C-alpha positions as CSV (number, residue, x, y, z in Angstrom):
1,M,-114.7,-41.7,-16.7
2,A,-116.9,-44.5,-15.5
3,R,-117.7,-47.4,-17.9
4,K,-121.3,-48.3,-18.7
5,P,-122.5,-51.7,-17.3
6,F,-123.3,-53.3,-20.7
7,E,-120.3,-51.9,-22.6
8,K,-118.2,-54.4,-24.5
9,P,-114.9,-55.3,-22.9
10,V,-111.7,-53.8,-24.3
11,P,-108.5,-55.9,-24.0
12,G,-105.9,-54.4,-21.8
13,E,-102.7,-55.4,-19.9
14,L,-104.3,-58.4,-18.2
15,F,-105.4,-59.8,-21.6
16,V,-101.8,-60.2,-22.6
17,W,-101.2,-62.3,-19.4
18,V,-104.4,-64.3,-20.1
19,K,-103.0,-65.2,-23.5
20,R,-99.6,-66.2,-22.1
21,F,-101.1,-68.3,-19.3
22,S,-103.4,-70.0,-21.9
23,W,-100.5,-71.1,-24.1
24,I,-98.5,-72.3,-21.1
25,E,-101.5,-74.3,-19.8
26,L,-102.1,-75.7,-23.2
27,A,-98.4,-76.9,-23.3
28,I,-98.8,-78.5,-19.9
29,F,-102.1,-80.2,-21.0
30,A,-100.4,-81.5,-24.1
31,G,-97.6,-82.9,-21.9
32,L,-100.1,-84.5,-19.6
33,L,-101.9,-86.2,-22.5
34,F,-98.6,-87.5,-23.9
35,F,-97.4,-89.0,-20.6
36,W,-100.9,-90.4,-19.9
37,L,-101.1,-92.2,-23.3
38,V,-97.5,-93.6,-23.3
39,P,-97.1,-96.4,-20.8
40,G,-94.5,-96.4,-18.1
41,F,-94.6,-92.7,-17.1
42,D,-96.6,-92.9,-13.9
43,T,-94.6,-90.2,-12.1
44,A,-94.5,-87.8,-15.0
45,T,-98.2,-88.3,-15.5
46,M,-98.8,-87.5,-11.9
47,L,-96.6,-84.4,-12.0
48,F,-98.2,-83.1,-15.2
49,G,-101.6,-83.9,-13.8
50,W,-101.0,-81.7,-10.7
51,A,-99.4,-79.0,-12.8
52,H,-102.4,-79.0,-15.2
53,G,-104.9,-79.1,-12.3
54,L,-103.4,-76.1,-10.5
55,G,-102.5,-74.3,-13.7
56,F,-106.1,-74.7,-15.0
57,I,-107.6,-73.3,-11.8
58,A,-105.1,-70.3,-11.9
59,L,-106.0,-69.7,-15.6
60,C,-109.7,-69.7,-14.8
61,V,-109.1,-67.2,-12.0
62,V,-107.0,-64.9,-14.2
63,I,-109.7,-65.0,-16.9
64,W,-112.4,-64.3,-14.4
65,V,-110.5,-61.3,-13.0
66,A,-110.0,-60.1,-16.6
67,C,-113.8,-60.5,-17.2
68,V,-114.6,-58.5,-14.0
69,R,-112.2,-55.7,-15.1
70,K,-113.9,-55.8,-18.5
71,E,-110.7,-56.7,-20.4
72,T,-112.1,-59.9,-21.9
73,P,-115.6,-61.1,-22.7
74,Y,-117.3,-63.7,-20.5
75,T,-117.5,-66.0,-23.5
76,L,-113.7,-66.6,-23.1
77,L,-114.3,-67.9,-19.6
78,A,-117.1,-70.1,-20.9
79,A,-114.8,-71.4,-23.7
80,T,-112.2,-72.2,-21.0
81,L,-114.6,-74.1,-18.9
82,T,-115.6,-76.5,-21.7
83,P,-114.3,-80.1,-21.5
84,V,-111.4,-79.2,-23.8
85,G,-110.1,-76.7,-21.2
86,P,-107.0,-74.7,-22.3
87,V,-107.7,-75.6,-26.0
88,G,-111.0,-73.6,-25.7
89,S,-109.3,-70.6,-24.1
90,V,-106.6,-70.5,-26.9
91,I,-109.3,-70.8,-29.6
92,G,-111.3,-68.1,-27.9
93,I,-108.3,-65.7,-27.7
94,E,-107.5,-66.3,-31.3
95,L,-111.1,-65.5,-32.3
96,I,-111.0,-62.3,-30.2
97,E,-107.7,-61.2,-31.7
98,R,-108.4,-62.2,-35.4
99,K,-112.1,-61.4,-35.6
100,G,-112.7,-59.0,-32.7
101,W,-115.5,-61.2,-31.3
102,G,-117.0,-59.9,-28.2
103,V,-114.7,-56.9,-27.6
104,G,-115.2,-53.2,-28.1
105,E,-113.0,-50.6,-29.6
106,H,-110.2,-48.7,-27.8
107,Q,-110.9,-45.1,-27.0
108,G,-110.2,-43.0,-30.2
109,S,-109.7,-46.0,-32.4
110,Q,-111.6,-46.9,-35.5
111,T,-110.8,-50.6,-35.5
112,A,-111.7,-53.4,-33.1
113,A,-109.0,-54.2,-30.5
114,P,-106.5,-55.8,-30.2
115,E,-104.8,-55.5,-33.6
116,S,-102.1,-58.1,-33.2
117,A,-103.2,-60.1,-36.2
118,P,-104.0,-58.9,-39.7
119,E,-107.7,-58.5,-40.6
120,R,-109.1,-61.5,-42.5
121,G,-111.3,-60.6,-45.4
């Protein structure tokens, strides 16, 4: 069955990978900030900088593909492209999972998807 063009996205398999990549990129970004702030780690700063740069581009591509496949809302891509980068994507994912922001319901389901976190009253 074809999806309607303005239907809300429903998280699927790719959403799980977006979440994993976001947390990995956040860890790399935290490492970069640490080595950048502590003096004497020029090589480590360079390596983490390259890893963050390439990882961030890969994260944005994966999120964009998930948006095109209607598995995540475009607001997650917008949150990722903010100056805080991977912090924005992790916050966006948590809002999607905990509050159901910007996502539709699974077929035959009565609750917003995904249901990995308990509902907050």
